[in-house]
C-alpha positions as CSV (number, residue, x, y, z in Angstrom):
1,M,0.0,0.0,0.0
2,I,2.9,2.4,0.8
3,E,4.7,1.8,-2.5
4,T,1.7,1.6,-4.7
5,Y,-0.3,4.6,-3.4
6,N,-1.4,7.0,-6.1
7,S,0.9,9.9,-5.6
8,I,-0.3,13.1,-7.3
9,P,2.4,14.9,-9.2
10,K,4.0,17.6,-7.2
11,P,3.0,21.1,-8.4
12,E,5.3,24.0,-8.9
13,S,6.4,26.1,-5.9
14,D,4.1,29.1,-6.8
15,E,1.1,26.8,-7.1
16,I,1.8,25.1,-3.8
17,K,2.0,28.5,-2.1
18,Q,-1.3,29.7,-3.6
19,R,-3.1,26.5,-2.8
20,L,-1.7,26.5,0.8
21,E,-3.0,30.0,1.4
22,A,-6.4,29.0,0.2
23,A,-6.5,25.8,2.2
24,H,-5.4,27.6,5.4
25,Q,-8.0,30.2,5.0
26,R,-10.7,27.6,4.4
27,L,-9.6,25.5,7.4
28,A,-9.9,28.6,9.7
29,E,-13.4,29.1,8.4
30,Q,-14.3,25.4,8.8
31,Q,-13.0,25.4,12.4
32,L,-15.8,27.8,13.3
33,L,-18.4,25.8,11.4
34,M,-17.3,22.6,13.1
35,K,-17.6,24.3,16.5
36,D,-21.1,25.7,15.7
37,N,-22.3,22.3,14.4
38,K,-20.6,20.5,17.4
39,L,-18.7,18.2,15.1
40,P,-15.4,16.7,16.5
41,V,-12.3,16.1,14.4
42,F,-9.7,13.4,15.3
43,V,-6.5,13.4,13.2
44,L,-3.8,10.7,13.4
45,F,-0.3,11.4,12.1
46,E,1.8,8.3,11.5
47,G,4.8,7.7,9.4
48,W,8.5,7.1,9.2
49,G,10.8,8.7,11.8
50,A,12.1,12.0,10.5
51,A,9.4,12.2,7.9
52,G,8.3,15.6,9.1
53,K,5.1,14.9,11.0
54,G,5.8,17.4,13.7
55,T,6.8,20.1,11.3
56,V,3.7,19.7,9.2
57,L,1.5,19.5,12.3
58,G,2.9,22.8,13.4
59,R,2.0,24.3,10.0
60,V,-1.5,22.8,9.9
61,I,-2.5,24.4,13.2
62,K,-0.9,27.8,12.7
63,D,-4.1,29.6,11.7
64,L,-6.5,27.7,14.0
65,D,-8.0,29.1,17.2
66,P,-5.9,27.5,19.9
67,R,-8.9,27.4,22.2
68,F,-10.6,24.7,20.1
69,F,-7.8,22.3,19.3
70,T,-5.1,20.2,21.1
71,A,-2.1,18.4,19.8
72,V,-0.7,15.4,21.7
73,S,2.4,13.2,21.2
74,I,1.7,9.6,22.0
75,H,4.6,7.6,23.4
76,D,5.1,4.0,24.3
77,P,2.5,3.0,27.0
78,S,3.5,3.5,30.6
79,P,3.3,0.7,33.2
80,A,0.0,2.2,34.4
81,E,-1.4,2.3,30.8
82,K,-0.4,-1.3,30.3
83,R,-2.7,-2.2,33.2
84,K,-5.7,-0.9,31.2
85,P,-7.3,-2.2,27.9
86,F,-5.4,-1.4,24.7
87,L,-8.0,1.1,23.5
88,A,-8.3,3.0,26.8
89,R,-5.7,5.6,26.3
90,Y,-6.9,6.3,22.8
91,F,-10.5,6.6,23.8
92,A,-9.4,9.0,26.6
93,E,-7.9,11.3,23.9
94,I,-11.0,11.7,21.8
95,P,-12.0,15.4,21.4
96,E,-15.1,17.1,22.6
97,A,-17.8,18.1,20.1
98,G,-16.7,21.0,18.0
99,Q,-13.0,20.5,18.9
100,F,-10.0,19.3,16.9
101,K,-7.5,16.7,18.4
102,F,-4.2,15.9,16.6
103,L,-2.2,12.8,17.6
104,D,1.4,12.6,16.7
105,A,1.6,8.8,16.5
106,G,-1.0,6.5,18.0
107,W,-2.5,3.0,17.7
108,M,-0.6,2.2,14.5
109,T,2.8,2.9,16.1
110,E,2.0,0.9,19.2
111,I,0.7,-2.2,17.3
112,T,3.4,-2.2,14.7
113,K,6.2,-1.8,17.3
114,D,4.7,-4.8,19.2
115,V,4.8,-6.8,16.0
116,L,8.3,-5.8,15.0
117,F,9.7,-6.6,18.5
118,D,7.7,-9.9,18.8
119,R,5.7,-8.6,21.8
120,I,2.4,-9.9,20.5
121,N,1.4,-13.1,18.6
122,K,-0.7,-13.4,15.5
123,Q,-3.9,-13.9,17.4
124,T,-3.3,-10.8,19.6
125,Y,-2.5,-8.8,16.4
126,K,-5.8,-10.0,14.9
127,N,-7.7,-9.0,18.0
128,R,-6.0,-5.5,18.0
129,I,-7.0,-5.0,14.4
130,G,-10.5,-5.8,15.3
131,S,-10.4,-3.3,18.2
132,V,-9.1,-0.6,15.9
133,L,-11.7,-1.2,13.3
134,R,-14.5,-1.1,15.9
135,F,-13.0,2.0,17.6
136,E,-12.8,4.0,14.3
137,R,-16.2,2.9,13.1
138,S,-17.9,3.7,16.5
139,L,-16.3,7.2,16.4
140,T,-17.6,7.9,12.9
141,D,-21.0,6.5,13.7
142,N,-21.2,9.0,16.6
143,G,-20.4,12.0,14.4
144,Y,-16.6,12.1,14.6
145,L,-14.5,12.9,11.5
146,V,-11.5,10.6,11.8
147,L,-8.5,11.2,9.4
148,K,-5.4,9.1,9.2
149,F,-2.2,10.2,7.5
150,F,1.0,8.2,6.9
151,F,4.1,10.3,6.0
152,H,6.2,8.4,3.5
153,I,9.9,8.9,2.7
154,S,12.5,6.6,1.2
155,K,15.2,4.8,3.2
156,K,17.8,7.1,1.7
157,E,15.9,10.2,2.5
158,Q,15.2,9.1,6.1
159,A,18.9,8.3,6.7
160,K,19.9,11.7,5.4
161,R,17.4,13.5,7.7
162,L,18.4,11.5,10.7
163,E,22.1,12.3,10.1
164,T,21.3,16.0,9.7
165,L,19.3,16.0,13.0
166,M,22.0,14.3,14.9
167,E,24.7,16.7,13.7
168,S,23.3,19.5,15.9
169,K,23.0,19.5,19.6
170,E,19.8,21.5,19.3
171,T,18.0,18.8,17.2
172,A,19.8,15.5,18.2
173,W,17.2,15.0,20.9
174,Q,14.6,14.4,18.2
175,V,16.3,11.2,17.1
176,D,15.8,8.1,19.4
177,D,17.2,4.6,19.2
178,Y,14.0,3.4,17.5
179,D,14.4,5.9,14.6
180,I,17.9,4.5,13.9
181,W,16.7,0.9,14.2
182,E,13.8,1.6,11.9
183,N,16.1,2.9,9.2
184,E,18.4,-0.1,9.6
185,H,15.4,-2.4,9.2
186,Y,13.5,-0.2,6.7
187,D,12.2,-3.0,4.5
188,E,11.1,-5.1,7.4
189,C,9.3,-2.1,8.9
190,G,7.8,-1.2,5.6
191,K,6.1,-4.7,5.3
192,V,4.6,-4.4,8.8
193,F,3.4,-0.9,8.2
194,D,1.9,-1.9,4.9
195,K,0.0,-4.8,6.3
196,F,-1.3,-2.7,9.2
197,M,-2.6,-0.1,6.8
198,E,-4.2,-2.7,4.5
199,D,-5.9,-4.3,7.5
200,T,-7.3,-1.0,8.8
201,N,-8.1,0.8,5.5
202,T,-11.9,1.3,5.3
203,S,-14.2,3.4,3.2
204,T,-15.2,5.6,6.1
205,V,-11.7,6.0,7.6
206,P,-9.2,5.4,4.8
207,W,-5.4,5.9,5.1
208,N,-4.0,8.9,3.3
209,V,-0.3,8.2,2.3
210,I,1.6,11.5,2.1
211,D,4.6,12.0,-0.2
212,A,6.7,13.7,2.5
213,K,10.0,14.3,0.6
214,S,9.1,18.0,0.3
215,R,7.7,19.5,3.5
216,K,5.6,22.2,1.7
217,W,4.2,19.6,-0.6
218,A,3.4,17.3,2.4
219,E,1.7,20.2,4.1
220,L,-0.5,20.9,1.1
221,Q,-1.5,17.2,0.8
222,V,-2.5,17.1,4.4
223,M,-4.3,20.5,4.3
224,E,-6.4,19.7,1.2
225,T,-7.3,16.3,2.5
226,L,-8.3,17.8,5.8
227,V,-10.4,20.5,4.2
228,A,-12.1,18.1,1.8
229,G,-12.9,15.7,4.7
230,I,-14.4,18.5,6.8
231,D,-16.6,19.7,3.9
232,V,-18.0,16.1,3.5
233,A,-18.5,15.9,7.3
234,L,-20.5,19.2,7.3
235,K,-22.7,17.9,4.5
236,N,-23.3,14.5,6.1
237,H,-23.6,15.1,9.8
238,N,-27.4,14.9,9.9
239,L,-27.6,11.6,8.0
240,T,-28.9,8.5,9.7
241,V,-26.3,5.9,10.5
242,P,-27.1,2.3,9.4
243,L,-27.6,-0.2,12.2
244,I,-25.3,-3.2,12.5
245,Q,-26.6,-6.7,13.1
246,N,-25.5,-8.2,16.4
247,I,-22.8,-10.8,16.0
248,F,-22.3,-11.6,19.6
249,P,-23.7,-14.8,21.3
250,L,-26.6,-14.0,23.6
251,N,-28.2,-15.7,26.6
252,R,-31.9,-16.2,26.6
253,M,-33.4,-14.1,29.4
254,P,-36.9,-13.9,31.0
255,K,-39.1,-10.8,30.8
256,L,-39.2,-8.8,34.0
257,K,-42.9,-9.6,34.5
258,D,-42.0,-13.3,34.6
259,V,-39.5,-13.0,37.4
260,D,-40.6,-14.5,40.7
261,L,-40.2,-11.8,43.3
262,K,-41.5,-13.8,46.3
263,K,-38.0,-15.2,47.0
264,T,-36.9,-14.5,50.5
265,I,-34.3,-15.5,53.2
266,S,-34.6,-15.6,57.0
267,E,-32.8,-13.2,59.1
268,E,-30.7,-16.0,60.7
269,D,-29.7,-17.5,57.4
270,Y,-28.9,-14.1,56.0
271,K,-26.5,-13.3,58.8
272,V,-24.7,-16.6,58.5
273,Q,-24.4,-16.6,54.7
274,L,-23.4,-12.9,54.6
275,K,-20.4,-13.5,56.9
276,E,-19.3,-16.7,55.0
277,L,-19.6,-15.1,51.6
278,Q,-17.9,-11.9,52.5
279,E,-15.0,-13.8,54.0
280,K,-14.8,-15.9,50.8
281,L,-14.9,-12.8,48.6
282,E,-12.1,-11.2,50.6
283,N,-9.9,-14.2,50.0
284,I,-10.8,-14.3,46.3
285,H,-10.1,-10.6,45.9
286,N,-6.5,-11.2,47.1
287,Q,-6.1,-14.0,44.5
288,A,-7.6,-11.9,41.7
289,Y,-5.1,-9.1,42.6
290,L,-2.2,-11.5,42.4
291,K,-3.4,-12.9,39.1
292,G,-4.0,-9.4,37.7
293,I,-7.7,-10.0,37.0
294,P,-9.7,-6.8,36.6
295,I,-13.3,-6.9,37.9
296,I,-16.2,-4.7,36.6
297,I,-19.5,-4.8,38.4
298,A,-22.4,-3.0,36.8
299,Y,-25.5,-2.2,38.8
300,E,-28.8,-1.1,37.2
301,G,-32.3,-1.4,38.7
302,W,-35.5,0.4,39.7
303,D,-35.3,3.4,42.0
304,A,-35.4,2.2,45.6
305,A,-34.6,-1.4,44.6
306,G,-31.6,-1.5,46.9
307,K,-28.6,-1.0,44.7
308,G,-26.8,1.0,47.4
309,G,-27.2,-1.6,50.1
310,N,-26.2,-4.3,47.7
311,I,-23.0,-2.5,46.8
312,K,-22.2,-1.9,50.5
313,R,-22.3,-5.6,51.2
314,V,-19.9,-6.3,48.3
315,T,-17.4,-3.5,49.2
316,A,-17.5,-4.6,52.9
317,A,-15.5,-7.7,51.8
318,L,-12.9,-5.8,49.7
319,D,-9.6,-4.1,50.5
320,P,-10.5,-0.4,50.1
321,R,-7.2,0.1,48.2
322,G,-8.4,-2.3,45.6
323,Y,-11.8,-1.0,44.5
324,E,-13.6,2.2,43.4
325,V,-17.3,2.8,43.3
326,H,-18.5,5.1,40.5
327,P,-21.9,6.7,41.1
328,I,-23.1,7.6,37.6
329,A,-25.4,10.6,37.3
330,S,-26.4,12.7,34.3
331,P,-23.3,13.4,32.2
332,K,-21.5,16.7,32.8
333,P,-21.1,19.1,29.8
334,F,-17.6,17.8,29.0
335,E,-18.8,14.2,29.1
336,K,-22.0,14.9,27.2
337,S,-20.0,16.4,24.3
338,R,-18.0,13.2,23.8
339,H,-18.8,9.7,22.7
340,H,-21.4,8.3,25.2
341,L,-18.9,5.6,26.3
342,W,-16.0,7.9,26.9
343,R,-16.8,8.5,30.6
344,F,-16.8,4.8,31.2
345,W,-13.6,4.1,29.3
346,T,-11.9,6.6,31.5
347,R,-13.2,4.9,34.7
348,L,-12.0,1.4,34.1
349,P,-10.0,-0.4,36.8
350,K,-6.4,-1.4,36.8
351,T,-5.6,-5.1,36.6
352,G,-6.4,-6.8,39.9
353,H,-8.8,-4.0,41.0
354,F,-12.6,-3.7,41.1
355,A,-14.6,-1.0,39.5
356,I,-18.2,-0.9,40.7
357,F,-20.7,1.2,38.7
358,D,-23.9,2.4,40.4
359,C,-25.7,3.0,37.2
360,T,-23.8,2.5,33.9
361,W,-23.4,2.9,30.2
362,Y,-26.9,1.4,29.9
363,G,-28.4,4.9,30.5
364,R,-28.3,5.4,26.8
365,V,-30.9,2.7,26.2
366,M,-33.1,3.6,29.2
367,V,-33.3,7.1,30.5
368,E,-31.7,8.8,27.4
369,R,-34.0,6.8,25.2
370,L,-37.2,7.5,27.1
371,E,-36.5,11.1,28.0
372,G,-35.5,12.0,24.4
373,F,-31.9,12.9,25.4
374,C,-30.6,11.1,22.2
375,S,-32.1,10.2,18.9
376,E,-33.7,6.9,18.1
377,N,-30.8,6.1,15.8
378,D,-28.4,6.8,18.7
379,W,-30.0,4.4,21.2
380,Q,-30.7,1.7,18.6
381,R,-27.0,1.7,17.7
382,A,-26.0,1.7,21.3
383,Y,-26.9,-2.0,21.8
384,N,-24.1,-3.1,19.4
385,E,-21.7,-0.4,20.7
386,I,-22.2,-1.6,24.3
387,N,-21.7,-5.3,23.3
388,E,-18.5,-4.3,21.5
389,F,-17.4,-2.3,24.5
390,E,-17.9,-5.2,26.9
391,K,-16.2,-7.6,24.4
392,E,-13.1,-5.3,24.5
393,L,-13.2,-5.6,28.3
394,S,-13.7,-9.4,28.2
395,D,-10.9,-9.9,25.7
396,W,-8.7,-7.8,28.0
397,G,-9.3,-10.3,30.7
398,A,-11.9,-8.6,32.8
399,V,-14.6,-10.3,34.8
400,I,-17.9,-8.5,34.0
401,V,-20.9,-9.0,36.3
402,K,-24.1,-7.1,35.5
403,F,-27.0,-6.9,37.9
404,W,-30.5,-5.7,37.3
405,V,-32.0,-5.1,40.8
406,H,-35.6,-5.9,40.4
407,I,-38.7,-5.1,42.5
408,D,-42.4,-4.8,41.8
409,K,-44.3,-1.5,41.6
410,D,-46.1,-1.9,45.0
411,T,-42.7,-2.5,46.7
412,Q,-41.3,0.6,45.1
413,L,-44.3,2.7,46.2
414,A,-43.9,1.5,49.8
415,R,-40.2,2.3,49.9
416,F,-40.8,5.8,48.3
417,T,-43.4,6.5,50.9
418,D,-41.1,5.4,53.7
419,R,-38.4,7.6,52.4
420,Q,-40.6,10.6,52.1
421,N,-42.0,10.2,55.6
422,T,-38.6,9.5,57.3
423,P,-36.5,12.7,57.8
424,E,-33.2,11.0,57.6
425,K,-34.2,9.2,54.4
426,Q,-35.7,12.1,52.5
427,W,-32.5,12.9,50.6
428,K,-33.0,9.6,48.9
429,I,-36.3,10.6,47.2
430,T,-36.6,13.2,44.5
431,D,-39.3,14.6,42.2
432,E,-37.5,12.8,39.3
433,D,-38.1,9.5,41.1
434,W,-41.8,10.1,41.1
435,R,-41.8,11.1,37.5
436,N,-39.9,8.0,36.5
437,R,-42.4,5.9,38.4
438,D,-45.2,7.3,36.2
439,K,-43.3,5.8,33.2
440,W,-42.9,2.4,34.8
441,D,-44.4,0.5,31.9
442,L,-42.2,2.3,29.3
443,Y,-39.1,1.6,31.4
444,E,-40.0,-2.0,31.8
445,Q,-40.3,-2.4,28.0
446,A,-37.0,-0.7,27.5
447,V,-35.3,-2.8,30.2
448,D,-36.6,-6.1,28.7
449,E,-35.2,-5.1,25.3
450,M,-31.9,-4.0,26.9
451,I,-31.4,-7.3,28.7
452,A,-32.5,-9.4,25.7
453,K,-30.0,-7.6,23.4
454,T,-27.0,-7.2,25.7
455,S,-27.0,-10.4,27.8
456,T,-24.0,-11.9,26.1
457,T,-22.2,-15.0,27.1
458,Y,-19.1,-13.0,28.1
459,A,-21.1,-10.3,30.0
460,P,-24.4,-11.8,31.0
461,W,-27.2,-10.0,33.0
462,H,-28.2,-11.3,36.4
463,I,-31.6,-10.4,37.7
464,L,-31.6,-9.9,41.5
465,E,-35.1,-10.4,43.1
466,S,-35.0,-7.6,45.6
467,N,-38.4,-7.3,47.1
468,D,-36.4,-9.0,49.9
469,K,-33.2,-6.9,49.9
470,K,-31.4,-9.5,52.0
471,Y,-32.1,-12.2,49.5
472,A,-30.8,-10.0,46.7
473,R,-27.6,-9.3,48.6
474,I,-26.8,-12.9,49.1
475,K,-27.6,-13.8,45.5
476,A,-25.3,-11.0,44.3
477,L,-22.4,-12.2,46.4
478,K,-22.8,-15.8,45.2
479,I,-22.9,-14.8,41.6
480,L,-19.8,-12.6,42.0
481,I,-17.8,-15.3,43.8
482,D,-18.8,-17.9,41.1
483,A,-17.6,-15.6,38.3
484,L,-14.3,-14.9,40.1
485,E,-13.7,-18.5,40.9
486,K,-14.3,-19.4,37.2
487,A,-11.8,-16.7,36.1
488,L,-9.2,-17.8,38.5
489,K,-9.4,-21.4,37.3
490,E,-9.1,-20.2,33.7
491,K,-6.1,-18.1,34.6
492,K,-4.0,-21.1,35.9
């Protein structure tokens, strides 16, 4: 792909100058249009060492308003980043709506380096390619313009530039050992780069190979591609995105109305089992930490169903240094202006740790769906996006346990009334809780659809019968322990 790209003949210097001026003027205008239309632009610069990525990047942004763009250099992952899923640090970098984000190197560099230095096998490479394709498609489906550039120079030209940089103390720092190694193994690197680009070249996010021998010419190629891409994005941003058929294996789940909520446990049995199960979970947490297994627990359920009390009984068994509880409320402005999964990608646990979510990414297909906070196309797409998100976590090695804490309508009314009439509990009840109760039937329909479409074999839903809160707590602990014991056996 690198050697066979259709390189446009380089224009004369005067023409390059004129076209650059026009492109810069147009990009400055487009930046305001993208801001007004709340469209984010994510630009990836990849290429050979010393190909001029940094120089061209500096030229591209020179006329942009610095309040509405950022540029970031991505380096090899740190030890802390290696304890998160592969995509986590790239998802963290996505821009807000109306903003530009430029990455100097990114997922291509990380993956190709791992291949070149035999740090990943063929299956891991294949999995990473799948992750990249899903990542890029999910961004474009959610309104992002994603542009990828590869700066190409010959081996001879690269060697010449590296030598020039190393001759001066002021520029020698720009050359690292990998740049030198890359030039020495130019052909081998070229094959790996070429395969990666072929594997990740799509109609919606194609690779743009830049002839980088001349820096002005390279700048013009990038500028005109960027301007053309933004023009298309501005024309297409209101189009409906096609839905993708689910490809993930699903568990058959009951409707909420068919769940037996009469299940109960005696006070005596509850106390005995609670102590035994918490001691067991404490021991398993230590083993999971030593094995580096991340655990993600997702709680959803009816208002007043007992999510908080259930979470308390789980965390009581855990080392407080090894877990974090994330109470998820309405997204803040900086969260709302990004991909709906961004605020969850940025809250994932380190290996060996727990992340417990009190309300989750499923808000998109429940409250956001029913309250009109997103379009129908948005929440319809979200089922597949969520399944893909959880598959990434599962492939990373995470144990994913999802609870729907279930009660009937009469039990909810009794608990609402108790909260309203008890001064120390009144903070737990809000006008919104009463409004949501009025939409019980609509929420039940949405929850049934959510559970049916997202109870995958790798991240199944578990319904906790919580008319008796104590029964639900014991059941949750048993399910969690079983999931962790299974993961520990598979880790041996």
